[in-house]
C-alpha positions in Angstrom: -14.8 -93.9 -47.7 -17.1 -95.0 -50.4 -20.7 -96.1 -49.5 -23.1 -97.9 -51.8 -26.7 -97.4 -50.7 -29.6 -99.5 -51.8 -33.3 -98.3 -51.4 -36.3 -100.6 -51.8 -39.0 -99.6 -49.4 -42.0 -99.4 -51.7 -42.1 -98.9 -55.5 -38.6 -97.7 -56.2 -35.3 -99.6 -56.3 -32.4 -97.1 -56.1 -28.6 -97.4 -56.0 -26.6 -94.5 -54.8 -22.9 -94.0 -54.3 -21.5 -91.3 -51.9 -18.0 -90.6 -50.7 -18.4 -87.1 -49.3 -19.9 -86.1 -52.7 -22.7 -87.5 -54.7 -21.1 -89.9 -57.2 -24.2 -91.7 -58.6 -27.9 -91.9 -58.0 -29.7 -94.4 -60.2 -33.2 -96.0 -59.9 -36.0 -97.9 -61.5 -39.6 -97.7 -60.4 -42.4 -100.3 -60.4 -45.4 -98.6 -62.0 -49.0 -99.8 -61.5 -52.3 -98.5 -60.2 -51.5 -99.4 -56.6 -48.6 -101.3 -55.1 -48.7 -105.1 -54.8 -45.8 -105.8 -52.4 -44.9 -109.2 -53.9 -45.1 -108.0 -57.5 -43.1 -104.9 -56.7 -40.4 -106.9 -55.0 -40.2 -109.3 -57.9 -39.8 -106.3 -60.3 -37.0 -104.9 -58.1 -35.3 -108.2 -57.9 -35.3 -108.5 -61.7 -34.1 -104.9 -62.3 -31.8 -104.3 -59.4 -28.6 -105.7 -61.0 -28.9 -103.3 -64.0 -29.5 -100.3 -61.6 -26.5 -101.2 -59.5 -24.3 -101.7 -62.5 -25.3 -98.3 -63.9 -24.5 -96.6 -60.6 -21.1 -98.2 -60.4 -20.4 -97.3 -64.0 -21.4 -93.7 -63.5 -19.2 -93.5 -60.4 -16.3 -95.2 -62.2 -15.8 -97.9 -59.6 -16.4 -101.6 -59.0 -18.0 -103.4 -56.1 -14.6 -104.2 -54.8 -13.9 -100.5 -54.3 -16.9 -100.0 -52.0 -15.9 -99.6 -48.3 -19.4 -99.9 -46.7 -22.7 -101.2 -47.9 -26.0 -99.6 -46.7 -29.6 -100.5 -47.3 -33.1 -99.2 -46.3 -33.9 -101.3 -43.3 -37.4 -99.8 -42.8 -40.0 -98.6 -42.5 -41.6 -100.0 -45.6 -43.3 -103.0 -47.3 -41.7 -106.3 -46.1 -41.2 -108.0 -49.4 -39.7 -104.8 -50.9 -37.4 -104.2 -48.0 -35.9 -107.6 -48.2 -34.6 -107.0 -51.7 -32.1 -104.3 -50.7 -31.4 -106.1 -47.4 -30.5 -109.4 -49.1 -28.3 -107.7 -51.7 -26.5 -105.5 -49.2 -25.9 -108.4 -46.8 -24.6 -110.5 -49.6 -22.2 -107.9 -50.8 -21.0 -107.2 -47.2 -20.4 -110.9 -46.5 -18.7 -111.6 -49.9 -16.4 -108.6 -49.8 -16.0 -108.6 -46.0 -17.0 -104.9 -45.7 -19.2 -103.2 -43.1 -23.0 -103.2 -43.4 -25.3 -100.4 -42.3 -29.1 -100.5 -41.9 -30.6 -97.1 -42.5 -33.9 -95.7 -41.4 -35.7 -94.6 -44.6 -37.4 -91.5 -43.0 -34.2 -90.2 -41.5 -32.4 -90.7 -44.9 -34.9 -88.3 -46.5 -34.1 -85.8 -43.8 -30.3 -86.2 -44.0 -30.1 -85.9 -47.8 -32.3 -82.8 -47.7 -30.1 -81.2 -45.1 -27.0 -82.0 -47.2 -28.5 -80.8 -50.4 -30.0 -77.5 -49.0 -27.1 -77.0 -46.5 -29.4 -76.6 -43.6 -28.1 -77.2 -40.1 -31.1 -77.7 -37.7 -34.4 -77.5 -39.5 -37.9 -78.4 -38.5 -38.7 -81.0 -41.1 -42.1 -81.6 -42.7 -41.8 -85.2 -44.1 -44.7 -86.1 -46.4 -44.5 -89.2 -48.6 -46.8 -92.1 -49.5 -47.0 -93.9 -46.1 -45.5 -91.2 -43.9 -46.6 -87.8 -42.7 -44.5 -86.4 -39.8 -43.3 -83.1 -38.4 -39.7 -83.8 -37.1 -37.0 -81.9 -35.3 -33.6 -83.0 -33.9 -33.5 -82.8 -30.1 -31.6 -84.7 -27.5 -29.9 -87.1 -30.0 -33.1 -88.2 -31.7 -35.5 -86.9 -34.4 -38.5 -86.0 -32.3 -42.0 -86.3 -33.8 -44.0 -83.1 -33.0 -47.0 -84.3 -35.0 -48.0 -87.1 -37.4 -50.8 -88.8 -39.2 -53.0 -91.0 -37.1 -54.3 -93.1 -40.0 -52.6 -92.8 -43.4 -49.9 -90.9 -45.1 -50.8 -87.8 -47.1 -49.3 -89.4 -50.3 -51.3 -92.5 -49.8 -54.5 -90.5 -49.4 -53.8 -88.7 -52.7 -52.9 -91.9 -54.5 -55.9 -93.7 -53.2 -58.2 -90.9 -54.5 -56.3 -90.9 -57.8 -57.0 -94.6 -58.3 -60.7 -93.8 -58.6 -59.8 -92.2 -61.9 -57.2 -94.9 -63.0 -54.3 -92.5 -62.6 -51.0 -94.4 -62.4 -48.8 -93.9 -59.3 -47.8 -91.5 -58.1 -51.1 -89.6 -58.4 -50.3 -86.4 -56.6 -49.0 -84.6 -59.7 -52.2 -85.2 -61.7 -54.3 -84.1 -58.7 -52.3 -80.9 -58.5 -52.9 -80.3 -62.2 -56.6 -81.0 -62.0 -56.9 -78.7 -58.9 -55.9 -75.6 -60.7 -58.8 -73.1 -60.8 -61.0 -75.2 -58.7 -63.5 -74.0 -56.0 -63.5 -74.9 -52.3 -66.2 -77.3 -51.2 -67.0 -78.2 -47.5 -65.0 -81.3 -46.5 -63.7 -82.8 -43.2 -60.8 -81.0 -41.6 -59.3 -83.3 -38.9 -56.6 -81.9 -36.6 -56.3 -83.5 -33.2 -53.9 -81.6 -31.1 -50.7 -81.9 -33.1 -51.8 -84.9 -35.1 -53.7 -85.3 -38.4 -56.2 -87.8 -39.9 -56.9 -88.0 -43.6 -59.3 -91.0 -44.0 -62.4 -88.9 -43.4 -61.3 -86.3 -45.9 -60.5 -89.0 -48.4 -63.9 -90.7 -48.0 -65.7 -87.4 -48.5 -63.6 -86.6 -51.6 -64.4 -90.0 -53.2 -68.1 -89.5 -52.5 -68.1 -85.9 -53.8 -66.4 -87.1 -57.0 -69.5 -88.9 -58.1 -71.6 -85.7 -58.3 -69.1 -82.7 -58.5 -66.4 -81.7 -61.0 -63.0 -83.2 -60.7 -61.5 -79.8 -60.6 -63.5 -78.7 -57.5 -63.0 -82.0 -55.7 -59.3 -82.1 -56.4 -58.9 -78.5 -55.2 -60.9 -79.1 -52.1 -59.1 -82.3 -51.2 -55.7 -80.7 -51.7 -56.5 -77.5 -50.0 -57.9 -79.1 -46.9 -55.1 -81.6 -46.5 -52.4 -79.0 -47.0 -54.0 -76.5 -44.6 -54.2 -79.1 -41.9 -50.5 -79.8 -42.4 -49.5 -76.2 -42.3 -51.5 -75.6 -39.1 -49.7 -78.2 -37.1 -46.3 -77.3 -38.7 -46.8 -73.6 -37.7 -47.4 -74.6 -34.1 -44.3 -76.9 -34.1 -42.2 -74.1 -35.5 -43.4 -71.7 -32.8 -42.8 -74.3 -30.1 -39.3 -75.3 -31.2 -38.2 -71.8 -32.2 -36.2 -73.2 -35.1 -35.1 -70.8 -37.8 -35.2 -73.3 -40.7 -38.0 -75.3 -42.1 -37.5 -78.0 -44.7 -40.1 -79.9 -46.7 -39.0 -83.4 -47.8 -40.6 -86.6 -49.3 -42.5 -87.3 -52.5 -45.3 -84.9 -51.8 -42.8 -82.1 -51.3 -42.9 -81.8 -55.1 -46.3 -80.2 -54.9 -46.0 -76.5 -55.7 -49.2 -75.5 -53.8 -47.9 -77.1 -50.6 -44.6 -75.3 -51.0 -46.2 -71.9 -51.5 -48.3 -72.3 -48.3 -45.4 -73.3 -46.2 -43.2 -70.6 -47.7 -45.8 -68.0 -46.8 -46.0 -69.4 -43.2 -42.2 -69.2 -42.9 -42.1 -65.6 -44.0 -44.5 -64.8 -41.1 -42.1 -66.4 -38.7 -38.9 -65.1 -40.3 -37.7 -68.7 -40.9 -35.7 -69.9 -43.8 -37.7 -72.3 -46.1 -36.0 -75.1 -48.1 -37.1 -77.9 -50.4 -34.5 -80.3 -51.9 -34.4 -81.0 -55.6 -37.1 -83.5 -56.7 -34.3 -86.1 -57.4 -33.8 -86.3 -53.6 -37.4 -85.9 -52.5 -38.5 -89.0 -54.4 -37.2 -92.3 -53.0 -33.6 -92.7 -54.1 -30.4 -94.6 -53.3 -28.2 -91.6 -52.7 -30.1 -90.8 -49.5 -29.3 -94.2 -48.2 -25.7 -94.0 -49.3 -25.2 -90.6 -47.7 -26.8 -91.6 -44.4 -25.0 -94.9 -44.3 -21.7 -93.0 -45.0 -22.3 -90.6 -42.1 -23.2 -93.5 -39.8 -20.1 -95.5 -40.8 -17.9 -92.4 -40.3 -19.2 -92.2 -36.8 -18.5 -95.9 -36.2 -22.1 -97.0 -36.4 -22.3 -100.3 -38.3 -24.3 -103.4 -38.3 -28.0 -104.1 -39.0 -30.8 -106.1 -37.5 -33.7 -107.6 -39.5 -35.8 -105.4 -41.7 -38.4 -103.5 -39.7 -41.6 -102.5 -41.5 -42.6 -100.2 -38.7 -39.3 -98.7 -37.7 -40.1 -95.3 -36.2 -38.1 -92.3 -36.8 -37.9 -91.4 -33.1 -36.5 -94.9 -32.2 -33.1 -94.1 -33.9 -30.2 -92.7 -31.9 -28.7 -90.0 -34.0 -25.0 -89.8 -32.9 -23.4 -88.9 -36.1 
């Protein structure tokens, strides 16, 4: 079975092809200081045909060879989500092949498990709009903790915009933070949940009178320590022996080192997928759509900008 997966939740249009193995994973990213949903969707619409063509060429197949079409149904930005939705629905209707709507967050988890060969990890999912601690239990990915206001990636990107740093800003903040000193800043953990807006406001204010190095270090260190704290409690509660970090922010080496140290204390295996699979990509949609179709799960409702991870029945 060959699955073509299309991703378009935010700034990236991706096309991936999976048939039990990764056949292709191509993408193009809308780059700007901030994401304007309508402009991003227009960019994707213009560039999507070339990305899909490149993926098909790399896999050595045509659209007629595809057995199932999958797309990122949500969560995400409405205008952007509709790009992959319209394309996948059109292909499905024209070629009379099954259609699968995939949850973007779960796709990050599934491609990570596949790439790292993990069976049942506790998952730390940190991207632009999402920050969740997840674990599979009772046929669903349960949320053991999450952000109450904004995703960690969005907090970092919002701060980066103060300096005109193009998206994604996390990599530049990580570079600037090297050798910085810790400053007092808000540390907001509420039970198993997190809040980043107070920390972000304090960092933006401090940036007017303190060095970028110290502010970036303090912002990053506080945010990551908050995340490690709730992750450690979730790991102790679930008693899982694997922990996996996924999502765009998973590329941060400082966050990786903090979680790796925590896992050593709990004798748990720590894994991070390759950056190709942590950033938004089409292969994660193709892989998850392939697994769902293999299990007989096909069909898709309308795009859902707020489709929660724990609303999906995982029966594949």
